[in-house]
C-alpha positions in Angstrom: 43.7 -3.5 107.8 47.1 -1.8 108.1 47.9 1.7 107.1 50.5 2.4 104.4 53.7 3.8 105.7 53.9 7.7 105.1 56.6 8.9 102.7 59.3 11.0 104.3 58.5 14.7 103.6 61.0 16.6 101.6 59.4 20.1 102.5 57.4 20.9 105.5 55.0 23.4 104.0 53.0 24.3 107.2 56.4 24.8 109.3 57.7 27.1 106.4 54.5 29.2 106.3 54.5 29.5 110.1 58.0 30.6 110.2 57.5 33.0 107.4 54.4 34.5 109.0 56.3 34.8 112.3 59.3 36.6 110.6 57.0 39.0 108.7 55.1 39.7 112.0 58.3 40.5 113.8 59.4 42.7 111.0 56.4 44.7 110.7 55.0 44.9 114.3 55.8 48.4 115.0 54.7 49.8 111.5 51.7 51.6 110.6 49.4 50.3 108.0 50.9 52.7 105.5 54.3 51.6 106.3 53.3 47.9 106.0 51.9 48.5 102.6 55.2 50.3 101.6 57.2 47.4 103.1 55.2 44.7 101.0 55.3 46.7 97.9 59.1 47.1 98.3 59.7 43.2 98.3 61.0 41.4 95.2 60.8 37.9 94.4 63.2 35.4 92.8 60.3 33.4 91.2 59.1 35.2 88.1 55.6 34.0 88.7 55.5 35.5 92.2 57.1 38.7 90.9 54.5 39.0 88.3 51.8 38.6 90.8 53.3 41.1 93.2 53.6 43.6 90.3 50.0 43.3 89.4 49.1 43.7 93.0 51.2 46.9 93.4 49.6 48.1 90.2 46.0 47.3 91.4 46.5 49.0 94.8 47.9 52.2 93.0 45.0 52.5 90.7 42.2 55.1 91.3 39.3 53.7 93.2 36.2 53.2 91.1 32.5 53.2 92.1 30.9 50.1 90.7 27.6 51.6 91.2 28.2 53.9 88.0 27.6 51.0 85.7 
């Protein structure tokens, strides 16, 4: 039995992810936790769906902490 030839990739997802992670790590290496949070919160995205997710995350991290044991 022979293997079917693989299609040429148009986008190398793993390579892209690793490069992005390395870039973010380099940019934030000398930052405190609070500075990193500020850095991530200051980013804006060109994709409307990603921007909506980022906006919701910023709002949820700024909300008052709740104690779920009060239910």
